[in-house]
N, C-alpha and C positions, 0 to 999 in steps of 0.2 A: 821687423828686426827683433822686437822683444819676443814675439810669439815663437819664432824659430829657436831663439836662445833658450827660452824656458822649456821648449820641447826637448832640446838636447840635454839640459840640466835634469829634467825629470827622468829621461832615459838613463842617464849616467847614475843618478841617485838610486833608481830602481835596481840597476845592476849591482850597485854597492850593497843594497839591502839584501838582495837575493844571495850575494856572495857571503855576506855576514851570516845570514841564516844557514847557508850550507856549511860554513865553518862551525857554527853552533851544533848542527846535527852530526858533524864529523868528530866533535870533541870527545865524546865518550870512547869512540873507537881508537882515537889517537892518544888517549890519556896514558896507557901503559908505556908508550915510547917517549913521552914528553917529560924528560928530566929537566931540572932547572938549567943545567949546563947546555943541553941541546937547544932549549928554548932561547937562551941568551945568544948562542952562536947563530941560530936561524934568524933572529932579529937583526943582528949585526950584519950578516951577509945580505939579507933583504934590503936593509937600509942603504948599504953601499951600492948595490946594484940599482936600487930605485933612484939614488942621487945621480949616478952616471946616466941612467936612462932619461931622467928628467932634463939633464943638461943637453944631451943629444937631441931630445925631442924639441927642446926650445930652439935649437939651431936648425934642425932639419924638418921641423913640423910633424914629428911622429906622434900625433895625439893618440892614435889607436894603441901604440905600444905603451905609452904612459898610462892610459886607461886600463890596459891589461894588468899592469903592475899594481895599480890601485885596487883592482878587483882581487888580485892575489893577496894584497895586504889585508883586505877585508876578510878573506878566508882565514888568514893566519890570526887575525884579531878575534874572529869567531871561535877558533879552536882555543885560543889563549884564555878567553873569558869564561869558557865552559869548563875548564879544568877544575874539578871539584876539590874542595879542601878535604884532606884526608881525615877520616874519623879518628878521634882519640882512642888509642888502644886501651883495653881493660875495662871499658864501660859495660856494666851488666845488662843482659837482656831483660831481666825481671828481678826485682829485689825491693825490700823495704829500705829506704834510703833517707838520709838527711842531706839537704843541699843548701848551698848559699850562692846567691846570684843577684843580678841586677834586672829590674823590671824594664822590658824593652818596648813597651807600648802603653797606650791608654788602658786603664782598668775600668771596666763597666760591669757593675753588679746586676744580677737579675735573679728573680725568685725561682726556686725549684718547684714549680707548680705541678704536682702529680695528679694521679687519678684517684687512688684509694690508698690511704695510709701513708702517703708521702709526708715528710716533714716540711715545714714552711721555711727551711733554711734558704740562704742565698748562695750563689756561686759566681765566680768570675774566671774567665779563661784568657790567657795572654802569653806571649813569648817571654821566656826568662833566660837571660844570658848567664849560665851557670859557671861559677868560678871553682867551687869545691863540691865534692860529693863523698859521703861516707856511708858505707854499707857494712854488713857483718864481716865481710872478708876483705874489704879494700878501702883505702883512703887515697883519693886523687885530688890534687890541687893544681892550680895554674891552668885550669881549663878555659876554653872559650867556646863552650858547646851551647848552641841555641836549643832550648827545650820548650815544649808546649806545657804550660803549667795550668792546672785546674784546681782552684782553691775553693773549699766549701767551708762556710762559717754560719753561725747563728744570725749574724748581722753584718752589714758591710764594714770592712776594715779600712783603715785610713791610709794605706800606702798608695803611691802613685808612680807615674813614669819616672824612671831614673833612680828610685829608691833601692837600697840593698835589702834583700829579703832572705830570711833563713826559715826553712820549712821542712817538714818531714812528711812522708807518705809513700805511696806505691809508685815505684819507678819501673817503667817498662818500655820496650822498643815498640814503636807504632807499627801495627800490623797492616799489611796490604789487604786488598779485597780478597775475601775467601768465598765469595758467592758470585755467580753470573749476574751481571747487571749492577752489581754493588759499586758505589763510589769508592775509588781507590784513595783512602785517606793517607796512606804512606807516601804515594806519589805526589799528592797534593802538598803535604808538608815538606817533602824532600826538595821541592822547587824553591822553598824558602830556607833551605839549609837545616830543617828540623827533622831529627830522626827518633827522638825519644819523647816520652810524655811522663809528667809527674802529677799524680792525683794526690794533692796535699790535703791531709785531714787535720793538720795542726800547723799553724804559723807561729814559730818560736818568737821572732821579733823582726822588726824592720827599722831602718834608719835612713834619713835623707843624706844625700851626698854632701861632703864637707864643702865642696865648691861646685857651683852650678855654672855650666857654660851658657853663653847667650842663646845658643840653639835650644838647650834643654829648658831654659826659662820660657822661651817662646812656645815650645811644644806644650809645656805644662799650662801655660796661659791659654792656649787654644783648647786644651782638654777641659779646663774649667769653664771656658765660654761655651763649649758644646754641651757640657753637663747642665749649665744654666739654661740654654735653649731647650734642652730635652725636658727639664723640669717645667718650663713655661708651656711646653706642648703636652702636658699631662693634665687632662681634665676629667672629672668623674662624669659618667654617663655616655662618653664617646671614646671608650678605650681603643676600639678597633681603628677609628679614624685617626686618633692620636698616634697609634703605632705606625700606621701607614705614612702619616705626615713626617714622623721622625725618621722613617726609612728613606723617604724621598728627599728630604732636605739635609739630614745630618748623617745619613749612611748607617743608622743604628737599626739593626734587624732584630734586636731583642724585643720580645713581646709581639712580634708580627704574627697575626692569626694564620694558622696553617690552611684554613679554608680559603682565605684571601690569596695566599701564595699559590695554591693550586689553581684557583680561578684565573690568575694572571698567566700561569704557565699554559693552561689549556687554550687561552686566546693568543698566546705568543706575544704578550705585552709586558712580560716580566722586566723588560729593559727600563720601563718607567720607574721601577722600584729601586734600581741601582743607579748610583751617581754616574752619569755619562755625559756625552756631548750636549744633550738637551738641557740638562741641569746646569752645566758649566756655562752654556750659552745664555741661559736666562740670567744667571748672576752677572755675567759680563755685560749683557744688555742693560741691566739695571744700573750698574756702576758707570757705564758709558753715558746713560741719560743724566746721571748725577754730574758727571764731568761736563756735559754739554750745558746743564743748568748753571754750573759754576763758571762758565765762560772759558773753558779750556779750548785752545785751538783745535781744529778738526784733525790734523795729523797726529796730535798728541792724546786724543781722547782714549783711543784703544790702549795706548801705553799707560795712561793714567789709571786705567782699571786693572792693570796686571797685578799690582801689589795686593789688592783686595782679592783678586782671583786666586793667587797662590796661597794667601792666608786661608781662604775658604777650602782649598784643596788640602792643605795641611790639617785643617780642623776635621774634615770628613774622612781622612785617610787616603794615602796614596795608592789606590787600587789601579789596575791596569787601565780601565776606562777613564779614570780621573787623570792619570799621567798623560795618556794620549791626548785627551782634550786640552789639558793645560799647555802641552807643547805646541799643539796646533794653533790655539788662540794666541799664544805668545808670538810665534812666527808671523801669524796673520796680523797682529797688532803692530809689530815692529817693522813690517815691510814698508809702510809709507815713510818711516823715518829715514830709511836708507834708499828711498826712491826706487823701490822695486814694486812690481805688480803683485796683486793678490793672486795666489794660485793655490787652490785647496789641495790638489793632488800633490803639489810640491811640499806643502806643510805636512801632509799625511806621511809621505815617504821619509822626510827628515825625522818626524816623530817616531816612525817605526825604527829607523836606524839608531836613534838615541836610546830607544827603549830596549832594543835587543842588545845593544852594547852594555847597558847598565844592568839589565836583568835577563841574561841569556837563558836561564833555566825556565823562565816563564813562556818560552816559545812553544813548549808542549802543552801549555794550559789552554783548555777550551775557551776560557774567558778572553785570553789574548787573541786567539784565532778569530773569535766571534767579533770582537770590537773593531779590529783592523779590517777584517774581511767585509763587515757590514758597511763601514764608511767607504771603503774602496768601491764597493758595489753601488752605493748611492751616487758616488761621483762619476762612475763609469757607465752605469746602466740606466739611471733615470733620464739623463739628457737624450739618450738614444731612443728610449721608449716614448718620451715626450715628443720628439721629432716625428716618430711614426704616427702618434696620435694626431698631430697637426696635419700630417700628410693625408691621413684617412678621414679628415674633417670631423674628428671627434670633438676638437676644440679649435677655436681660431687663434692665430698668433696675436698676442697683445700688441696693439700699436703704441708707438711712443707718445703721440698726442692725438686725442680724440675729444675735441672740445664740444662737438655737437651731441655726442652720445656718452656723456659722463656716466649715466646710470648703467648703460650696457657695458661700459668699460669695467666698472667695479664688479658687475655680475660675472664678467669674463675672468676677472682676477680671482674671485672666489672659486669659480669653476676650475681655474688653473691650480689654485692652492689645493683643492680637494683631489684633483687629478695627480698632482705631484706626490701627495701623501700616498695615494693608492699605488701609483707606479713605483715609488720608492720602496714601499712595503713589499710589492710583488717581486721586485728585483732582489731585495735583501733576502726574502723568504726563499727564492729559488736557489740562492747560493749557500745560505747558512742552514737550511733545514736538515741536511745530513749530519752536521755537527750537533744540532739540537736533538736529533733522533739518537745519536750515540750517547747523549747524556740522559735524556728523559724518556726516550722511546715513545715520543708523541709527535704526530704530524698534525698541523693546524691549518687546514685549507681555508678557513675564514679569517685568517689573521689580517688580511688586507682590510676587511670590513671593520674589524675590531680597532685597528690602528687608525683608520679614517675617523672614527668617532672618539676614541680615547685620547689620542695625541693632543687635539685641541683642548680637551678638558684638562689634561695634565699640564699643558702650558699655562692655563689660567691658575691652576692650583700652585704651580711653581712660582709664578710672578707674585701672586698674593702671599705665598709663603716667604719669599725673599723680602717682600715689603714688611712682613711681620717681624722678621729678624732685624731689619734696619730700624723699624720703629721701636723695637725693644731697647735700643740705646737711648731713645728720647723719653718714652713713656710706656711702662708695662701695661697700664690700663688701656691705652689706645691700641697697643699691639694685641691685647686680649680680645678686643672687639673685632679687629680684623681677622684674628685667628678663628673666632667663632663663625664668622661668615665663610671663611675658607673651609671649615669643617663641614658645612652644609654642602658646598660644591663637591668636596671629596666624598661625602656620603653618596651623592648622586653618581659620581664616577665609579665607586665600588658596586653600586647597584647595576650599572651598565655592564661592568665586567662580569658580574655574577650571571646576568641575563644572557650575555653572549656566550659564556662558557657552557650554558645549559642548552644552547641551540643544537638541533640535530646536525651532526657532521662537523661541529666546531673543533673536535679533536678526535684523532684516531690513534689507537695503540698499534705499533708496528714492531716487527722483530728486529734482531740485530742485522747490521748491514755488512755485506761482504766487501772485502778489499778490492776485488776486481770490479764489482759494480760501482764502488765509490770512484775509482779512477776513470771508468768509462763515463760516469755521469758528469764529472767535472770537465772531462775532455769535450763532451757534448755542449756543456755550458759555454766553454771558450769558443768553440766553433760557431755556435749560435750567435754569440755576442759579436764576433767578427763579421758574420754575415749581416746582422742587423745594422751594425755601424756602417757597413759599406752601402746598404740599400736604404738607409733611413731618409736620406735627402733626395733620393731618386723617385721617379713616378712609380705608382703601384701598377705593374703590368701583370699579365697572366703568368709570366715566368717567375716573377718575384713571389706571387701568391703560391705557385706550385712549390717553390723552394721553402717558403714559410711553412706550408703544410708538411713537407718532408721533415723539416727541423722539429716541428711539433710532434710528429710521429716518433722521431728518434728520442725526444724527451720522454714520451710515454713508455717506450720500450726500455729505456735505461732506468726509468723509475721502477718498472717492474723488476728489473735485474737487481736493483738496490734493495728491494723489499724481500728478496729471496733470503731464506734462513741459511746460516752458515753451519748447519748441522742436520742430521737425518731427522725425518719426521717420526712421530711416535707410532710404532707398529705393534706394540704390545702393552702390557701393564707397565707403566713407568712410575717410579717412586723417586722423589728428590727430597733428601733431608738437608735443609739449609743450616749453615753454620751461624747460629744466633747466640753463641756463647753458652752460658748455663741456662738453657731453655729448650723449647721444642718448636719446630715449624716444619711441616711436611706437606708436600704437594703431590697429589696423585692424578695421573692422566691416563686415559684409555683411547684406543684407536679412533673412536667416533668423535672425539673432541671434548668430552666431559672432563671438567677439572674440579677437584676437591682440595680444599686447604684444611689441614688439621693443625690447630694452634698457630700462634703468630709471634712467639718470642716475648721478651720482656719490654718494658718501657719505664724509663726513669727520667722525669723532668722532660727536657726537649729531646732526649735520646730515645728513640723508639725503633725497635727492630722491625716493627711492621712497616714504618715509613722508609727506613734506611736499608732494609735487606729484602723483606718479603715482596713489597710492591715493586721495587726495581727489578727483582728477578722475574716476576710475573709479566711485567711489561717487556722485558728483554726477550721473553719467549712469545711475545705477541698475544698474550692473554689479557683481554679486556674485561671479561666477565667470568665470575666464579659460579659454578652451578650450586655449590654449597660450601659453607664454612662450618667446621666442626670444632667446638671448644671442649676439650676433654674434662677440664675442671677449672676452678677459679683461682689457681695460684698465679701470681703476677708473671712468672717466667713463662707461662703458657698463654695467658688470656690478655695481658695488657696490650701487646702489640696488635691484637685484632681490632682495636678501636680505630687505628689508622687504616687498616685494611677496609673496614666498613665505610670509612670516610672517603677513601681515595679510589675504591674499586666498585664495580657493579656486582652485587651479590644477590643471588636468587633466593637463598634461604639460609637461616642460621640454626644450627642444631646444638642443643645443650644436654648435659646429663640430667636425669630426672630429679636429683636431689640438689637443692640450692641453699641449704641452711648456712647462714653466716657467709654469704658469698656476695659482697658488695660489687665485685667486678661484673658478675652476671647482670646485676641491675643496670650498670653502666652500658654493657653491651646491648641489653634489650632496649634501652633508651635510644642508643644510636641507631639500632636496627629499625625501630618503629619510626624514628624521625625520617628515615630514608625509604620507608615502605618495604622493608625486608621482613618477611614472615619469620617468626621464631617458634620453634617447637622442640619438644624433648625427645630423646632417643633412649629407650630402655633396653635392657638385656633381652635377647631373643627376637627383637624387631629387625626387619630387613628393609633397606632402602636401595633403590636402583637408579643409577644415572647412566644412560646409554648401555654399554657393555659392562660397566663396573657395578658390582654389588657389594654393599656393606652390611655386615651382620654384627650387631652389638653383642659382645661377650660378657661385659661387666659394665656397671654394677649389677650383681645378682639380684633377683627379685626380693630376697630377704632383706637386703640392704635398701633397695629402692623403696620398699613399703614402710620402712622405719627410719625416717629422717633423723630423729633424735639419736637412735643407735648409731647411724652412720656418722653423725657429727661427733659423737663421743669417741668413735674409733679414729677420727681424724679426717681432714678434707680429702686426702689421697685415696681413702677407702672407696669413695664413690667416683673415682676417676674413670672416665669412659674408655673402655677397651674395645676396639673394633677389628674385625677380620675382614679384609678387603679381597675380593676375588674377581678375576677377569680371565676368561679363556683357560681355565684350569690352573692358573698361577695365583698365588695368594701372598698377602702381606698381613702380618699381625702387629698392629700398633697398640702398645701396652700403656701409653700415657704415663702416669705416675703411680700405677696400681701397686700397692704393697703386697707382701706375701699373703696377708689375710684375704685380700680380694682375689688373688690368684687361687688360693685354696678353695674359695667359694665357687669360682668358675670351674675349677677342676671337678668339684663335687657335682656340679650341674652337667658335667660332660660336654663343656663348650670349647675346650682346648684341643685342637687337632694340629696335625703337621702343617707347616707353612714353608714357603720358600725364603721369605725374608722376615726377620724379627726386628721391630723397632724396640730396643731394650728399654724397659721401664725405669723411670726415675733416674736417668743419667747414669745407670749402672751402680746405684747405691746398694749397700749390703742388705737393706730392708726390702728389696724387690728381686725378681727374677730368680726364684728358687731352682734347685737342681731338678726337682720333679717337674716344674713348669717347662724347663728347657728340654727335658727328656721327652715330654709329650709333644712339644712344638717341633723339635728337630730341624731348626732352620739351616739353610745352606749359607746364609749370610746374616750377620747381626750388626745393626747400625746403632752407634752410641752418639747421642747429641750431648756434648759436654764442653765446657769452656776450658781454656788453657790455664794451667796452674791451680786447678781446684783441688784442695786437699781431700784425700779419701775417695775421689771420684775419677774413674770408676773403681769399685772395690776389687781387690785381687781375686777374691773367691768367685765373683761373677765372671771375670775374664777366664779363670781356670775352668769353670763349669762350661762356658761356651766353647773353649778349646777342646774339652773332653768330648763334646758333641760334634766335633769336626766342623764347627761354624766359623766362617771367616769373619773376623771382627774388624769393623771400619769405624774410626773415630773422627768426628768433625773437627776436633781441636788439632789433629795432626794432618787431616786431608782436606779441610775445608768442606764445601758442599759436596754431597755424595749423590750420584744418580745411578739408579739400578733399573735396567731395561730387561724385562722378563718376557722372552719369547717362548714358543711352545717347547723347545728343547734346549734353550740356552739362557744363561743369566749373565748379562754384561754389566760390569761395574766400572764407572768412571768417576773420577774426582776432579774438582775444579782446579785447573792450572797444570795438571800433569797428564791429562788425557786418559785414554782407556788403559786399564791395567789387567783386564781379563777378557 
């Protein structure tokens, strides 16, 4: 009786969730027609018809008609909750502004630890609910605009959640992704209703609210408790372990080592670093045991742990995985109180319905898709695979009572536990790896092995960590002892992750996925699951084995389809200038597959163009190894991002200009390269290097400059910027770095400047580079300018005029995003990111 009823309820709830999701997806298309009057009229009509239908269904038993109207209501609800709040008119896209608003979240300060020459200032980033904004041309008050605020100061300031803050700084609209493979920051913040960003360089004043609500007092108390826990988990000598512990238990990702994050991503175990069902389940289990020790009746133990569970969720932050886990554990704990059976799928569907209803815009978030899809796959796929394993005699079914063979029973339980982790990881990986590839462009074939080893370790770390937090209320000294023991276990866990991430085949770089291959793949997954569910309990016959092999072959075929690139292969000399703001990053490829990276953009504190732009682009193109990395000179906007490239990519060699006087960034690059076994050598004017069909000829610095480092240093660092002419099958690119007119004159005197197809304009188009004589000799068909938006004086008008006089097409990354130029024998194709081919 109960099983059938629960099955019907699950089916109905699943239809409701799908209908609500469909309404959410239809919302943007229906928004232009959904005026307030039309919405009110539609709700009134629907309510009246639904009431009449419900009355008739009650009398005539028309449950199907009633359910259809419920589904229609869910679609309408999905459309209604998706209607975006209209943006306040008159807000500037970019300006220097003074704003006044309320701090809308916890404020966590972290150091701006740079590479060379960075100040030791601190910064904090948080959402700010802006009430007033003042610019040079406008004054707007009465706003309710949610803005992402970044405050930089010499030391942490004393404002907290709920305080009113007045600050001045640079106001700008958050830009979307301007490079292939780049994380779309604008879409990410738009899902939280944030469209603008304020980089505050001066905080005028702040003040506490005159009257605090109970909820605000509770939130500030939880923020203080989390800060106290974080301070307790900060110990000298084990900074990396402390950062990982704070991330696992408190959700604080500040200070998390980049190498550790990359190792967890390469083994597909990054989920243990974000608060999710595993972490919430450990907290719930600890408090359930405390309730049991306190003598709480069995049906009330789960409910007794819920207040502590929700307080923990409020302390670590209500992320999607946290909310989903809290809703599921709440329904699971309250089920015995209303005399209902435990049903994990039922709780998951209800949690999904509530989450979509409350946060509809998060439906497009990969985090939302991953967390719900992973749990649904665990619930639906693992039992089927386990039944097949039992049928194939991989393991025995565990008997209820086995008094004579207790030891064998426990061995079987351990075997079943390991098998469940492996089968669960395989099922989750098979369903979620396309989403992971779309985000990180990494495939992790050995994730099942990594999870089999790392999940038990993580459970021990979490249990001991929660015990540390609980003991801190009694004795900080005792909690410190437990924390020191837990740090040793965590150190072993990190070593295991590093070791597995270094195994051959642990991670593979793949290209972008096609939409057709994605649909076919998931269609194959659904068909395979239906077939496995049907034949899991039956005998293993020749026919079932034949069908299983056919399903496996279909998986391989569609996996190959998914790995197909959604663009044409490189058939000539290909140059891609990435949009890294005020900086340079250029990728060169040739038909045989050789790939060269020249410069890697800037890096400032945790923001690195190498990690955020260059590496994602390379991975999105399926590039896992760079044949060479060329650093033109040691300016931060060219060299700083290369540190993350050396850290995250396989590099065969690093090439530097011959002069390195007063170049601390070169020392850092050489150090990183040596630590990873990358050979470092210099490249002087006149020397030629060849990779496949691609040939690079150094044009500058001239021999007179290279032989006199002191003279070059006196002329300035840009004087010895490396200028290279790249040639492949008769087509050429001249990359001028930041060479000034003095270096250009020296190269012209040596006779090294010749006509080229594409010119990478020097020094972002500044007036001190790219002379008229230089342009006249190069005569490019296209000129690429790497420049950031809103940079005063860049590019210089005289440079643009000189390029126009030479009939060169000028393409700017600040206006077009990333630029790709494909040079065939008789054609030059130019495409920009987001707008497609323009020539």
